[in-house]
C-alpha positions in Angstrom: 145.6 153.1 195.8 143.4 151.1 193.5 140.0 152.6 194.6 141.7 156.1 194.2 142.5 155.3 190.5 138.8 154.9 189.9 138.5 158.7 190.3 140.5 159.3 187.1 138.6 161.2 184.4 140.1 158.8 181.9 140.2 155.3 183.3 143.3 153.2 182.5 142.7 150.4 179.9 144.3 148.1 182.5 146.0 148.2 185.8 148.7 145.6 186.5 149.9 145.0 190.1 153.1 143.1 190.3 153.8 141.4 193.6 156.4 139.1 195.0 153.8 137.1 196.9 150.0 136.7 196.6 149.8 137.7 200.2 151.0 141.2 199.3 147.5 142.3 198.3 144.1 142.2 200.0 141.7 140.6 197.4 138.9 142.9 198.6 140.8 145.8 197.0 140.1 144.3 193.5 136.3 144.3 193.9 133.9 146.8 192.4 136.5 148.6 190.3 135.4 149.9 186.9 138.7 149.1 185.1 140.4 145.7 184.7 143.1 144.7 187.1 145.7 142.0 186.5 147.9 140.6 189.3 151.3 139.3 188.4 153.8 137.4 190.7 157.5 138.0 190.2 160.7 137.4 192.0 161.3 140.2 194.5 163.1 143.3 193.2 161.9 146.6 191.7 163.7 146.1 188.4 162.6 142.5 188.1 159.0 143.4 188.8 159.0 146.2 186.4 160.4 144.0 183.7 157.7 141.4 184.4 155.2 144.1 183.7 156.9 145.2 180.5 157.0 141.6 179.3 153.2 141.3 179.9 152.0 144.4 178.0 153.5 144.0 174.6 150.3 145.5 172.9 150.2 148.6 175.0 150.9 152.1 173.6 152.0 153.7 176.9 152.8 152.2 180.2 152.6 154.4 183.3 154.6 153.1 186.2 153.4 154.2 189.7 154.7 153.4 193.1 152.1 152.0 195.4 152.3 155.2 197.5 151.7 157.7 194.7 148.3 159.4 194.4 147.4 161.0 191.1 145.2 164.1 190.6 142.0 163.2 188.8 143.1 164.3 185.3 146.6 162.6 185.4 145.8 159.7 183.0 143.8 161.9 180.7 146.6 164.4 180.4 149.2 161.7 180.0 147.3 160.3 177.0 147.0 163.8 175.5 150.7 164.5 175.9 151.8 161.3 174.1 149.3 162.0 171.3 150.4 165.7 170.8 154.1 165.1 171.3 155.3 162.3 169.1 158.9 163.0 170.0 158.4 162.4 173.7 159.6 158.9 174.7 159.2 159.2 178.5 157.5 161.7 180.9 157.3 162.2 184.6 154.8 164.3 186.4 154.9 167.2 188.9 155.1 166.0 192.5 153.0 168.4 194.6 154.4 167.0 197.8 157.1 164.3 198.4 157.1 162.4 201.7 160.3 160.6 200.8 162.3 163.6 202.0 160.6 163.6 205.4 158.6 161.4 207.8 156.1 160.6 205.0 152.6 161.9 204.2 149.5 160.1 205.4 146.9 158.9 202.9 144.4 161.3 204.3 146.7 164.3 203.8 147.7 163.0 200.4 144.1 162.7 199.2 143.4 166.2 200.5 146.3 167.6 198.5 145.2 165.9 195.2 141.5 166.7 195.7 142.4 170.4 195.8 143.0 170.0 192.0 139.7 168.3 191.4 137.5 170.1 188.8 140.4 172.3 187.5 140.1 172.8 183.8 143.0 171.5 181.7 145.1 174.1 179.9 145.2 173.6 176.1 148.9 174.0 175.7 151.2 171.3 177.1 153.7 172.6 179.6 156.7 170.3 179.3 160.5 170.7 179.9 163.4 168.3 179.1 164.9 166.6 182.1 167.9 164.3 182.7 165.8 161.5 184.2 162.2 160.7 185.1 161.2 160.1 188.8 160.5 156.5 189.4 157.4 157.0 191.5 155.5 158.2 188.4 156.8 157.8 184.9 155.1 157.0 181.6 157.0 155.3 178.7 156.1 155.0 175.0 156.1 151.3 174.4 157.0 151.4 170.7 160.5 152.5 171.8 160.7 149.9 174.5 159.9 147.2 172.0 162.0 148.5 169.1 165.1 148.8 171.3 164.4 145.9 173.6 164.8 148.1 176.7 164.6 146.6 180.2 165.3 147.8 183.7 168.8 146.6 184.9 168.3 143.6 187.2 171.9 144.1 188.4 170.3 146.7 190.7 168.5 144.4 193.2 165.8 145.0 195.8 164.8 148.7 195.8 166.8 149.3 192.6 168.4 152.6 193.8 168.7 154.9 190.7 167.0 152.5 188.4 164.9 155.4 187.1 168.1 157.3 186.1 169.5 154.3 184.3 166.3 153.6 182.3 165.7 157.2 181.5 169.2 157.6 180.0 168.6 154.5 177.8 165.3 155.9 176.6 166.8 159.3 175.9 168.7 157.8 172.9 165.3 157.4 171.2 163.3 160.5 172.2 162.7 163.3 174.7 162.5 162.6 178.4 160.4 165.4 179.9 158.6 166.6 183.0 155.0 167.6 182.4 153.3 170.3 184.5 149.8 168.9 183.9 150.6 165.5 185.4 150.3 166.1 189.1 150.3 163.9 192.1 151.5 163.3 195.7 154.3 160.8 196.6 153.4 159.7 200.2 156.9 158.4 200.8 155.6 155.5 202.9 158.5 154.1 205.0 157.5 150.5 205.3 158.7 147.9 202.7 161.9 149.7 201.7 165.5 148.6 201.8 167.1 148.7 205.2 169.7 151.3 206.0 172.7 149.0 205.5 171.7 147.9 202.0 170.7 151.4 201.0 173.9 152.9 202.2 175.9 150.3 200.2 173.7 151.1 197.1 174.4 154.9 197.6 178.0 154.2 196.7 177.9 151.1 194.5 175.0 152.1 192.2 176.2 155.5 191.0 179.7 154.0 190.3 178.1 151.1 188.4 176.0 153.5 186.3 179.0 155.7 185.6 180.9 152.7 184.2 177.8 151.8 182.2 177.6 155.4 180.9 174.0 156.0 181.9 175.2 158.4 184.6 177.8 161.1 184.0 180.9 161.4 186.1 179.8 164.7 187.7 176.4 163.4 188.5 177.6 160.2 190.0 180.2 162.0 192.0 177.6 164.6 193.3 175.2 161.8 194.2 177.9 160.0 196.2 179.2 163.1 198.0 175.7 164.4 198.8 174.6 161.1 200.4 177.9 160.4 202.2 177.9 164.0 203.6 174.3 163.7 204.8 175.0 160.4 206.6 178.2 161.7 208.2 176.5 164.9 209.5 173.1 163.5 210.5 174.3 160.2 212.1 174.9 162.2 215.3 171.2 163.4 215.4 169.4 161.1 213.0 165.8 161.6 211.9 163.5 159.1 213.5 162.5 157.7 210.1 166.0 157.3 208.7 168.6 154.6 209.7 171.6 156.9 209.4 173.9 154.6 211.3 173.0 151.7 208.9 173.4 153.9 205.8 176.9 155.1 207.0 178.0 151.6 207.7 176.8 150.6 204.2 178.8 153.5 202.7 181.9 152.2 204.6 181.5 148.6 203.4 181.0 149.8 199.8 184.2 151.9 199.9 186.0 148.9 201.4 184.8 146.7 198.5 185.8 149.4 196.1 189.4 149.3 197.4 189.4 145.5 197.1 188.1 145.6 193.6 184.9 143.8 194.3 182.3 146.6 194.5 179.0 145.6 192.8 175.4 146.6 193.3 174.4 142.9 193.7 176.5 142.6 196.9 173.6 144.0 198.9 171.9 140.6 198.5 174.4 139.2 201.0 173.9 142.1 203.5 171.3 142.0 206.2 
């Protein structure tokens, strides 16, 4: 991903890679790049690692969070900067995902690069095309740091490991201070790489526990939390009989059941997945 960022028409002022172990990156990836890269080490967990980044960039105007399997079109950073300059009421924005491998077997790096390179050389449109949204998509979301600093906003570390729905939670906090939007000009491909994600059991538990936690926290509405739970539970119940090769439906369904059991016992909490294997 790092060499690909070098193709941006507007280079980032700095790229920060937050890892849970120094072994998580090949040092050769950091050589011969024409932008500064800083490596941080943090305790494992998406929310913890994102907070570590926020704590380390207190002088930044805008922070763009990218998953390590998201490929930007060449003008992404340039257009993001233009958006925040022209739209002072925008607090957070997410881009347009041209293809999302998370909903299928995943997209190879080669195919992802082919998709973003189709956009190379395309002239930017003068008018910004943005629309209000309920939440940004965690694989690519940019945040105005003045708001983060003023409101002392942080990702909720009660959502451990993969941090299921952490993007919804953070977006709704940010929405108190400005617009959360999707921008047509910010384009990219989410490869949806299957390695390094939470196992089926933990994710299945989070599919129930996290929406209910956010509902109580009031960063997710009752209808949205209910729909999220029903949709995931129904998918697991139906597809467990003929599961996709890349999805652990049996593990997810088992996690759903354990979560409902904990709900009935009054001990449901997102952090419980830390005791699951």
